[in-house]
VMD Tcl script that draws the C-alpha trace (Angstrom):
set ca {
  {-3.72 -43.77 -50.31}
  {-0.44 -44.38 -52.11}
  {2.04 -47.14 -51.32}
  {5.58 -46.95 -52.70}
  {7.23 -50.35 -52.43}
  {10.99 -50.78 -52.85}
  {12.16 -54.30 -53.64}
  {14.70 -56.34 -55.57}
  {11.91 -58.65 -56.78}
  {8.93 -56.51 -57.75}
  {7.40 -59.28 -59.90}
  {6.36 -61.04 -56.69}
  {3.64 -58.45 -56.11}
  {1.75 -58.48 -59.40}
  {-0.20 -61.77 -59.05}
  {-1.68 -60.68 -55.73}
  {-2.36 -57.09 -56.74}
  {-4.19 -58.19 -59.89}
  {-7.02 -59.99 -58.10}
  {-9.80 -59.42 -55.59}
  {-10.21 -56.43 -53.28}
  {-6.87 -54.75 -53.90}
  {-7.34 -54.95 -57.66}
  {-10.74 -53.26 -57.40}
  {-9.39 -50.63 -55.03}
  {-6.62 -49.82 -57.51}
  {-9.03 -49.70 -60.43}
  {-11.28 -47.31 -58.51}
  {-8.29 -45.10 -57.58}
  {-8.87 -45.65 -53.87}
  {-5.40 -47.17 -53.57}
  {-2.29 -46.52 -55.65}
  {0.60 -48.99 -55.44}
  {3.88 -48.11 -57.14}
  {6.58 -50.79 -57.30}
  {10.19 -49.63 -57.51}
  {13.05 -51.96 -58.46}
  {16.06 -51.03 -56.35}
  {18.36 -52.42 -59.05}
  {17.28 -49.57 -61.32}
  {19.08 -47.15 -59.01}
  {22.51 -48.75 -59.22}
  {25.29 -47.16 -61.28}
  {27.48 -50.12 -62.15}
  {27.27 -52.40 -65.17}
  {26.11 -55.44 -63.21}
  {23.52 -53.61 -61.07}
  {25.02 -54.87 -57.81}
  {22.78 -54.35 -54.80}
  {24.47 -56.58 -52.20}
  {27.94 -57.39 -50.91}
  {29.73 -59.53 -48.32}
  {29.38 -58.44 -44.69}
  {32.30 -56.69 -43.00}
  {33.74 -58.90 -40.29}
  {32.92 -62.11 -42.13}
  {30.03 -64.46 -41.79}
  {27.54 -66.07 -44.15}
  {25.09 -64.40 -46.46}
  {25.08 -61.10 -48.29}
  {24.03 -57.63 -47.14}
  {22.01 -55.09 -49.10}
  {24.18 -52.10 -49.98}
  {23.17 -48.62 -48.80}
  {23.83 -46.66 -52.01}
  {21.02 -48.02 -54.23}
  {18.50 -48.09 -51.39}
  {19.14 -44.46 -50.43}
  {19.15 -43.45 -54.10}
  {15.86 -45.20 -54.84}
  {13.91 -43.92 -51.86}
  {15.25 -40.36 -52.00}
  {14.53 -40.11 -55.74}
  {10.97 -41.47 -55.52}
  {10.00 -39.56 -52.39}
  {11.82 -36.44 -53.65}
  {13.78 -35.48 -50.59}
  {17.48 -35.14 -49.80}
  {19.78 -36.26 -47.03}
  {19.17 -34.22 -43.90}
  {15.55 -33.53 -44.80}
  {12.55 -35.17 -43.20}
  {10.89 -37.67 -45.57}
  {7.38 -36.75 -46.77}
  {5.88 -39.98 -45.42}
  {6.77 -42.92 -43.15}
  {9.46 -45.22 -44.55}
  {8.79 -48.71 -43.21}
  {11.35 -51.50 -43.24}
  {9.92 -55.01 -43.20}
  {12.21 -56.96 -40.87}
  {11.91 -59.72 -38.23}
  {13.44 -57.19 -35.81}
  {10.57 -54.71 -36.17}
  {7.61 -54.13 -33.89}
  {4.93 -56.77 -34.28}
  {2.31 -55.72 -36.81}
  {-1.24 -55.62 -35.49}
  {-4.69 -54.32 -36.36}
  {-4.00 -51.29 -34.17}
  {-0.89 -50.45 -36.19}
  {-2.84 -50.95 -39.42}
  {-5.36 -48.41 -38.18}
  {-2.54 -45.97 -37.38}
  {-1.02 -46.34 -40.83}
  {-4.38 -45.93 -42.57}
  {-4.43 -42.27 -41.49}
  {-1.47 -41.49 -43.76}
  {-1.96 -40.44 -47.37}
  {1.27 -42.15 -48.42}
  {3.51 -44.94 -47.13}
  {6.89 -46.19 -48.35}
  {7.78 -49.82 -47.68}
  {11.29 -51.24 -48.00}
  {11.62 -55.00 -48.47}
  {14.78 -56.49 -47.05}
  {16.54 -59.49 -48.61}
  {19.47 -61.82 -48.05}
  {21.17 -61.61 -44.65}
  {19.77 -58.13 -44.10}
  {20.40 -54.49 -44.87}
  {23.37 -52.23 -44.18}
  {22.75 -50.80 -40.70}
  {23.10 -47.24 -42.00}
  {19.81 -47.70 -43.87}
  {18.11 -48.49 -40.58}
  {19.82 -45.66 -38.72}
  {19.52 -42.85 -41.24}
  {16.71 -43.62 -43.69}
  {13.82 -45.74 -42.42}
  {11.43 -44.26 -39.89}
  {9.69 -47.44 -38.73}
  {10.28 -51.19 -38.70}
  {7.56 -53.83 -38.79}
  {7.47 -57.61 -38.45}
  {4.49 -59.85 -39.19}
  {5.62 -62.55 -36.76}
  {8.43 -64.22 -34.89}
  {9.81 -66.16 -37.83}
  {12.09 -65.46 -40.79}
  {11.05 -65.36 -44.45}
  {13.17 -65.17 -47.58}
  {12.43 -61.48 -48.03}
  {10.18 -58.61 -47.07}
  {7.85 -58.87 -50.06}
  {5.23 -61.15 -48.48}
  {5.17 -59.07 -45.26}
  {4.78 -55.92 -47.37}
  {1.73 -57.44 -49.04}
  {0.30 -58.32 -45.64}
  {0.69 -54.74 -44.44}
  {-0.77 -53.21 -47.61}
  {-3.75 -55.58 -47.55}
  {-4.52 -54.90 -43.89}
  {-4.18 -51.13 -44.27}
  {-6.08 -50.92 -47.57}
  {-9.12 -52.66 -46.05}
  {-9.47 -49.70 -43.66}
  {-9.66 -47.08 -46.41}
  {-13.26 -45.92 -46.92}
  {-14.83 -47.49 -49.98}
  {-12.36 -50.36 -50.39}
  {-14.68 -52.95 -48.86}
  {-18.17 -53.43 -50.27}
  {-19.62 -53.38 -46.75}
  {-18.89 -49.98 -45.13}
  {-18.94 -51.65 -41.70}
  {-17.00 -54.73 -42.80}
  {-13.63 -53.69 -41.39}
  {-15.18 -52.70 -38.06}
  {-16.58 -56.23 -37.64}
  {-13.33 -58.04 -38.46}
  {-11.43 -60.05 -35.88}
  {-9.15 -57.80 -33.77}
  {-10.86 -54.60 -34.97}
  {-12.60 -54.27 -31.59}
  {-10.00 -56.23 -29.66}
  {-12.00 -59.46 -29.92}
  {-12.21 -62.32 -32.37}
  {-15.09 -62.20 -34.82}
  {-18.32 -64.12 -34.28}
  {-19.24 -67.20 -36.43}
  {-20.78 -66.71 -39.87}
  {-23.45 -68.77 -41.66}
  {-25.11 -68.61 -45.07}
  {-27.58 -70.67 -47.14}
  {-28.75 -73.39 -46.90}
  {-30.27 -73.24 -43.42}
  {-29.59 -76.96 -42.98}
  {-26.61 -78.87 -44.37}
  {-25.96 -82.55 -43.63}
  {-28.04 -82.24 -40.51}
  {-26.15 -79.18 -39.23}
  {-28.53 -76.27 -38.76}
  {-27.95 -72.53 -38.66}
  {-28.60 -71.10 -35.16}
  {-32.30 -70.15 -35.07}
  {-31.59 -66.62 -33.82}
  {-29.93 -65.76 -37.14}
  {-33.15 -66.69 -38.98}
  {-35.43 -64.81 -36.59}
  {-35.19 -61.36 -38.14}
  {-34.80 -59.89 -34.64}
  {-31.81 -57.62 -35.14}
  {-31.38 -56.83 -31.45}
  {-31.24 -60.53 -30.57}
  {-28.88 -61.21 -33.47}
  {-26.52 -58.42 -32.31}
  {-26.64 -59.80 -28.76}
  {-25.90 -63.36 -29.98}
  {-23.00 -62.18 -32.13}
  {-21.45 -60.26 -29.26}
  {-21.76 -63.27 -26.97}
  {-20.23 -65.55 -29.58}
  {-17.38 -63.10 -30.14}
  {-16.65 -63.06 -26.41}
  {-16.94 -66.85 -26.21}
  {-14.59 -67.42 -29.15}
  {-12.05 -64.97 -27.75}
  {-12.26 -66.56 -24.31}
  {-11.58 -70.04 -25.72}
  {-9.04 -69.19 -28.44}
  {-7.29 -65.97 -27.42}
  {-8.01 -65.21 -23.76}
  {-4.94 -62.95 -23.72}
  {-6.88 -60.42 -25.81}
  {-9.56 -59.91 -23.17}
  {-7.27 -57.96 -20.84}
  {-6.83 -55.25 -23.49}
  {-10.30 -55.29 -25.08}
  {-12.78 -52.47 -24.51}
  {-15.43 -54.40 -22.57}
  {-18.72 -52.98 -21.34}
  {-20.35 -54.02 -18.03}
  {-22.68 -56.18 -20.11}
  {-19.67 -57.87 -21.72}
  {-18.19 -58.51 -18.29}
  {-21.44 -60.11 -17.14}
  {-21.53 -62.34 -20.22}
  {-17.92 -63.41 -19.61}
  {-18.67 -64.20 -15.97}
  {-21.56 -66.43 -17.09}
  {-19.45 -68.10 -19.78}
  {-16.63 -68.82 -17.35}
  {-19.02 -70.40 -14.88}
  {-20.29 -72.91 -17.43}
  {-18.61 -76.35 -17.37}
}
mol new
graphics top color blue
foreach p $ca { graphics top sphere $p radius 0.5 }
foreach p [lrange $ca 0 end-1] q [lrange $ca 1 end] { graphics top cylinder $p $q radius 0.2 }
display resetview
């Protein structure tokens, strides 16, 4: 999968992309991330990318000319043509990003991500260029770079081969609509706190049953709102009924 990221501050991305899972995915050519500096597509001496808002008010607004020029040049399409891939604007006004949306985006071979800055972008960019708008939460950040990293990380994890464990993404919290079960590792006893015996039993059926129960329990206590949308089996419903009846 290829990500084309359009930003005024591309240097923000390098420290994160040069470590851990994303770095390995890039090195193995499972993921390609191209960073594009919007300032490079200006045509004035000072590389101006923002201006004062019409009608007054505080802050500056990103100008349409360099943004259109950058995205159209990189994606190789012209005004009036359909873009070759989704063009996503990171904005607090977008739809709330979720694991389900990450799974939708992972089916594309290419994604373009536009990082907003300052007071916002010229509305004509939203109306005539971007095809989707995403937000990572109901709060405001300095720019769209951190949200873009969040989206790329979440989507990249779903690409086959990116994670060492082929089933790792399927077990993550929210992947099945529930929160993930607790994890333990060596030593079996630490400061008097012991690993649940079932995990040491070697009985894979019992371990799977315990993990499912713990996942339901954790979701019930921490995010009960998720249960109404989760794909629950009759066995899950029985477990939840028992859990709810406990004091």
